[in-house]
N, C-alpha and C positions, 0 to 999 in steps of 0.2 A: 653646411658648417654651423655649429651652435654659435649664436651671436655673442655669448658670454664665455669668458675663459673658464676652464674647469678648475676645481679645487682638488681634484684627485686624478692621479695619473698611474697607469699600469706600465711598468718598465720590464720588458723581457730581458733576462740576464743570461744565466748559464748554469752549469753544474756546481755543486758544492766544492769550494776550494779553488774555483776558477777566477781569473782576473775579472771576468764579467761580473761575477757575484760581488767581488770586492769593490768594484767601481759602482755597482748598483747601490751599495750601502752608502757610498760617498754622495751620490746624487740624492738619495733619500734624506740624508742629513742636511745638505745644503738647501734643497728646495723646501724643506720644512721651515727654514728661517723666513721664507716668503709666504708661509701659510698654505703650502701645497703638500698634500699627503701623497707619497709615492709608494705604491704597492709593488713589491718585487715578485715577478713571475719566473720561477725557476724553469730552465729548459735544458735540452741536450746541447745547445750551442747556437751558432749563427744561423744555420739552416732552419732549425726549428723556430728561431726568432722571426725569420722571414715569413714563415707560415703563420705564426701568431699575429704578425702585423697585417698580413693579407686578409686574414679571417676577422680582423677587428677585435681580437681578444687582448691585444696590447696596443697602447698608444705610442710607445717608444720602444726601440729595441736595438741591441748591439748587433751589427751586421758586419760582413767582411766584403771589401771591394773585390770585384772579380767574380762573385757568385752570379750565375744566370738568374735574373730576377723573374723572367717569364712575363707573358702578356697580361696576367692578372695583377701585376705589380704597378699598373698605371696610377693607382690611388696612393702610392707611396712616394715619399720625398726623403731626401737626405739632408741632414744638418751639417754635413762635412766630415772630413777625415779627423779621427780623434787620437789614434796612437798606432804604433807599429805592433804587429802581432806575430812574432817569430814562430817558426816551426822548430820545436826543440826535440831532439832525439837523444834520449839517455839510454845507456846500455851497459851490460856487463860482458858483452861479446867482443873479444879482442880482434877477431877477424873483421867485424863491422867497422871497428875503429881504424883499420887499415884500408878502408874503402871497398872491402869485398862484400857487395850487396847480396851475392849468392848465399852468404852465410845465413841470411834471413830465412831461408827455406827450412832450416833445421832448428829454429828458435821460436820461443813463445813471445808474441808481440801484442801489445795493447795499442790500438789506434784511436781510442776515445769513443764516446757514444755515437750512435749511428747518425745523428743529425748535427754532429759537430764539424767544425772546419778541419780539425786534425784528421778526422776519419776520411773525408773526401780528399784532402791533400795527400795523405799517406797512400791511398789507393792509386791516385794519379802518379805519384812518385814510383810506386812499384811497377805500374804499367810502362812508364817511360824507360825503366831499366830492364824491361823484358821479363818481369816476374809475374807468373800467373797467380791470381788470387787463390785459386783452388790448391796451389802448392804451399800456401802459407798457413801457419797456425795462428790465426788472428783472434783477438779478444776485444770486445767493445766495452771497456771498463771506464768508469768515471775517473778523473785525474787522481783523486785522493786514494781510492782503492788501488789503482794501478801503481802509484808511487810506493804504497806499502808493500805490495807484492814484489815489486822490482827490488826493493831493499832486502826483502826476505828470501829472494832467490827463486820464487815461484813464477816470475816473469824474467825474460832476458832483455827485452827492449821495450821502451815506451816512447810513443809519438804523442806530442802534446803541443797545442798552440796556445799562446797567451802572452800577455804583457808580463814584464819582469816583476810586477807587484804581486803576482799570484803567489800565495803561500806555498803551494806545491812546488812551483818552479824555484823559489828561494831555497826551499828545503833540499831539493835535488842538486842545486848548484853547489851547496856546501857539504854534500854527503860524500863520504869516502867510499861507499859501496857502489856508486855509479859514476859513469864518465859521460861527458857531453860529446856528441859526434860532431866532427868538423866537416862541413860541406865543401870539399875541395873543389868541386866543379860548380860553385855557386854562380859564377859569371855566366856559365852556359845556361843554367836554369832561368836566370833573369833575361837573357837574350831571347829565349824561347817563350817566356811568359812575362810580358811587360808589367802585369799587375804585381809581380814579386819585387822585393827590394833586397839587395844584399847588405847584411849588417855584419859587423865584426864585434864580438864580445871580448873585451880585454882580459888578459890572463889575470887571475887573482881576484876578480870582482865578486866571486861567490864566497871566498874566504881567503883574505890576504895572508893570514898566518899559515894556512895549509897550501897557499898558492893554487886555489881551485877556481876555475880550470887552470891547468898547468901551462897553457899556451893560448895565444889569441885564437879564437874559434869563429869560423865563418858560418853564418846562419842565413836561412831564407826567411823572409818576413812578408806577411800580408799586411794590409792596412785596414784597421777597424774603423767603422763609421757608425753614426747614429742614424737610424731610420725612423721616420714618423709617418703617421697617417696624414695625407695631404690636407685633411679637414681639421687638423689640430689647430686651435686658435693661434694666430700670428703672435699675439702677446705672449702666449705660453711657450711657443717655440723660442722666442727671444730669451725668456727666462731660463729655459733649459740650456741655451747656448752660454748664458752667463755662468751657469753652474759648470758647464763643460770647460770654460776658460779657467776657472779656479782649480779644476781637477787635472786637466790634461796639459796645461801650459807649464807645468813644473818640469824641471830637468829629469832625464831618464838615463838609463845605462847607454842608450843609443842616440840621444840627441840633447841639445842644450835647451834651456828654458825658452818658451815662446814659439817653438816650432809648431806645436799643435794648440788648438784646432786649426784645420786648414779648409779653405773654401774649394774643396775638390769633390767631384762626383764621378761615378762610373756605373753605368747601367741604370741606376736610380738617380734621377736628376736632383740637383740642389733646389731646395724650396725657395720661394721668393722672399720669405722672411729671413732665411739664412743669408741670402745674397745681400739683403739690405743691412743685416747685422754686421757682416764682414766688411761692408763698405762704409757704414756710418756709425756703427756701435749701437747702443741701446736705443730703442724706439722712444719717441718723445713722451708718450704716456708713462713709461716706466721711469723716465728721468724726472717727471713731475710728481708721480704718485707711487707709493708702495704698492706691491702687487695686490694685496687684499682690497685696497681702496680702488685700484684700477678695475678689479673684478666688479666691485659694487657700482662703479661709474658705468661700466659696460652694461650691467644689468639694468640700470636706470635708462640708458639709451635704448636698450632692446625693448623695454616696457613702453617707452615714449613713441617708438616708431608707429605702432598701430594707431595711437591717438593722433599722431601727425597725419596719418593716412585719412582719418576722418575729418580732422580740423582743416586740412589744406583746401579741400573743395569749398568748405564753409568760408574760409578767408577769401577765396576767389569770388564768392558771391557777395561779400560785404559791400564793395563799391556799388554794385547794381542795386542792392537793397537800400543803401543810403540814398542813392539817386531817386529811387522810387518814393521814399519817404519825403524827401524835399519837394519833389514835384507834386506829391499829393497835398502837401500843405498849401502850395500856391493854388492848386486847382480848387480846393475847398473855398478859398477866398474869392476866386474868380466866379465860382458857381453862385455865391451869395450876391456878388457884385452884378452879375448878369440879370439875376432875378429883380433887383432893385431898378436897374436901368430900363428894363422892359415895362415896368409898371408906372413909370413917372407920369405919363400923360393921362392915365386913367384912374387916378386915386384922389382922395380928398386931401384937404390941407392938413388934417390931423395925421393922416397916413404919411404925408410927405415929411412932417416933423419927426415921425418915428423913423423913417428912412434916413433922415439927416443925422439923427442920433446914432443909428447903426453904422452909418458911413464914417462918422467921426471916431467911433470906437474901433472900426476896422483900420482906419488910417493910423490911429495911435498904436494899435497892435502890430501892424506891419512895420512901422517906424522902429519899434523896439525889437524887431526880429533880427537875430544874428545868424548869418549864413556864411559858408565858405566863399572866398572871393570868386570862385568859378560860377557862383549863382547870383552874383551882384547884378548882372544884366537883367535877369528875370525879376529881381527884387525892385529895381528902379522902374522897370516897365509896369509892374503891378502898382507901385505908388502913383505913377502917372495916370493910370486908368482909374484908380480910386479918386484922385483929384478931379479928373474929368467928369465922373458921375456926380461927385459932390457938388461941382459947379452947376450942373443941370438942376439938381434938387434945389439949391439955393435960388437959382434964377426962377424956378417954378413957384417958389414961395414969395417972390417979389422982393 
């Protein structure tokens, strides 16, 4: 992991007109306030986002809970559940509205790009209802193109996943040319697949004046989450979660304010930074410093670590070096003192007077010597030895 938080992030979103793209724009705007540049990486949807994260081409990406992550996803982590992602089925086929799925065999159906959640979910839905893929006339169109063709009559049915903020979904909910399919057996699907959630869309939320949809509509929903590379800096993960709170804590068609984000994981485990954030809120560093200053602080710490690696052994050697210097000072005096002591009985009176002067200078020098208290014993012993030799010289001079 890079020891310093990044100033640029790559966020894998989705196709044009998707909820992922809309939310990506919100993340870019909010994180820019903290000095972080967010580059949006368009994709086919959640499955491609998973691949982009695994390959390291993206730092963050919108994923869907319930996707098999695979063995190579061990380097990914989750920042938690962010919003419901219903599977919407819009159609012009009256038989399908009555619950007759066999009618899909004779209609033109768009199930979304090949690596989108709507594509894989639709195929699973067909399989569960005994429909062979080879019997269906399927198109893998992006949401915007599919919605246009549905309204023009060149498509009969459109499967799309996404949050209700998606411009395409908003447009279709208020359109007179299309009708939203009610999942009458939603409870059965949820019982079979625990990763699904049953939602009810109230009548008239698309357009109150036109009362669209005309009745409460049952939907099946996945839960979207934010996936990250596990090596993304913890401070940056917390900053992204702050942005997530501002974006996803707002009320929605299907929940009240404050329901999301949630500390949930499935297949991809919750990151340690996310666990700490959900438990305690903002990390201390972000409480004390703005993100750009926190980045600078972490850079300084990162630069200081190698210096500390060099300085630490040197600091460990300082006591030994100081001890050697102190002992060396004492040994120099003792060396001179021993030389004088050995020569006292074999020198002239003039030489004795010279020794006397040297000893008096040594005594004065040692008396003025300032040493730590731990060396006091050595200092007083040295003074005593100087005094002893000084007495011998004076006695020799008579």
